C-alpha positions as CSV (number, residue, x, y, z in Angstrom):
1,Q,-126.6,-138.7,-121.4
2,V,-127.1,-136.4,-118.4
3,Q,-129.5,-137.3,-115.1
4,L,-130.2,-134.4,-112.7
5,V,-131.4,-135.1,-109.3
6,E,-132.6,-132.2,-107.7
7,S,-133.1,-132.5,-103.0
8,G,-133.8,-129.7,-100.5
9,G,-137.0,-128.8,-101.0
10,G,-139.2,-128.7,-98.3
11,L,-141.6,-126.0,-95.8
12,V,-140.7,-123.3,-94.4
13,Q,-141.8,-120.0,-93.2
14,P,-141.6,-117.0,-94.6
15,G,-138.0,-115.4,-93.8
16,G,-136.2,-118.2,-93.8
17,S,-133.6,-120.4,-95.9
18,L,-133.4,-123.5,-97.8
19,R,-130.8,-124.8,-99.6
20,L,-131.1,-127.1,-103.0
21,S,-129.2,-129.4,-104.4
22,C,-128.6,-130.4,-107.9
23,A,-126.1,-134.0,-108.4
24,A,-125.4,-134.4,-112.4
25,S,-124.6,-137.8,-113.6
26,G,-121.8,-138.2,-116.5
27,S,-118.7,-136.7,-117.0
28,G,-117.8,-133.0,-118.2
29,F,-119.6,-131.5,-115.5
30,S,-117.4,-128.8,-114.7
31,I,-117.3,-127.5,-118.5
32,Y,-121.2,-126.8,-118.7
33,A,-123.8,-124.0,-117.4
34,M,-126.3,-125.1,-115.1
35,N,-129.7,-123.6,-114.7
36,W,-132.3,-123.4,-111.7
37,Y,-135.7,-122.9,-112.9
38,R,-139.2,-122.8,-110.7
39,Q,-143.1,-122.9,-111.8
40,A,-145.1,-121.9,-109.7
41,P,-148.9,-123.6,-109.9
42,G,-150.9,-121.8,-112.7
43,K,-147.6,-119.9,-114.0
44,Q,-144.6,-120.4,-116.9
45,R,-141.9,-121.7,-115.7
46,E,-139.0,-119.4,-115.2
47,L,-135.0,-119.0,-114.8
48,V,-134.3,-118.2,-111.5
49,A,-130.0,-118.2,-111.8
50,T,-127.5,-120.0,-114.0
51,I,-124.0,-120.3,-113.1
52,T,-121.6,-120.9,-115.9
53,S,-118.1,-123.0,-115.9
54,A,-116.0,-120.2,-115.4
55,P,-118.1,-119.8,-112.7
56,R,-120.2,-116.6,-113.6
57,T,-123.4,-116.1,-112.1
58,N,-126.5,-114.5,-113.2
59,Y,-129.8,-114.1,-111.4
60,A,-133.7,-113.1,-112.0
61,D,-134.4,-109.8,-110.8
62,S,-136.8,-111.8,-108.4
63,G,-133.3,-113.7,-106.6
64,K,-131.3,-111.1,-106.6
65,G,-130.0,-110.6,-102.8
66,R,-131.9,-113.3,-101.5
67,F,-130.5,-116.6,-103.8
68,T,-127.1,-117.8,-104.3
69,I,-125.9,-120.2,-106.8
70,S,-122.8,-122.4,-106.7
71,R,-121.2,-125.3,-108.2
72,D,-119.0,-128.0,-106.4
73,N,-117.3,-129.6,-109.4
74,A,-115.6,-132.5,-107.1
75,K,-119.0,-133.3,-106.3
76,N,-120.7,-132.3,-109.8
77,T,-123.5,-130.6,-107.7
78,V,-125.1,-127.4,-108.5
79,Y,-126.9,-125.5,-105.5
80,L,-129.4,-122.9,-105.2
81,Q,-129.3,-121.2,-101.4
82,M,-131.9,-119.3,-100.7
83,N,-132.5,-116.8,-98.3
84,S,-135.7,-114.5,-97.0
85,L,-138.0,-116.6,-98.8
86,K,-141.0,-115.1,-99.3
87,L,-144.7,-116.6,-100.2
88,E,-144.2,-116.1,-104.1
89,D,-140.9,-118.3,-103.5
90,T,-143.6,-121.2,-103.2
91,A,-142.9,-123.7,-106.6
92,V,-141.5,-126.8,-107.5
93,Y,-138.0,-125.7,-108.6
94,Y,-136.1,-127.9,-111.5
95,C,-132.4,-127.6,-112.0
96,N,-131.5,-127.9,-116.1
97,T,-128.4,-128.1,-118.2
98,L,-127.7,-128.4,-121.8
99,G,-124.8,-130.8,-121.3
100,P,-121.3,-131.5,-122.4
101,S,-121.1,-130.8,-126.4
102,W,-120.5,-134.6,-126.9
103,A,-124.0,-135.1,-125.4
104,R,-125.8,-131.9,-126.0
105,G,-129.5,-132.0,-125.0
106,D,-132.4,-130.6,-122.6
107,Y,-132.0,-132.3,-119.7
108,W,-133.9,-131.8,-116.7
109,G,-134.6,-132.8,-113.2
110,Q,-138.0,-134.0,-111.4
111,G,-138.3,-131.0,-109.8
112,T,-138.5,-130.3,-106.1
113,Q,-141.3,-128.5,-103.9
114,V,-140.5,-125.6,-102.5
115,T,-143.2,-124.6,-100.1
116,V,-143.4,-121.0,-98.1
117,S,-146.2,-120.7,-95.8
118,S,-146.8,-119.3,-92.2
């Protein structure tokens, strides 16, 4: 079992920055990929960024050049640094993983609200 707890959301003005954190419980964090998703009101949940164990990163076009995903395996934590935030970045942000091979599942955190507003 993997439990995920996000933090770091809040209210920010356009052009501002936020760093989201997602802490994972359990063993094997360093060997599995982590994802950040977001869901805006009335829209489907969308993948924002992925980081593998290598680590390699991948970003949706909406966040390229503005968002950076990173991980600290010593802290079992993945981060999403968001810069130059736009109104359309307003959403609930979730971290997600399939977990290690011995506890494979579709794990989600509770989400953290990011609101970009002037």
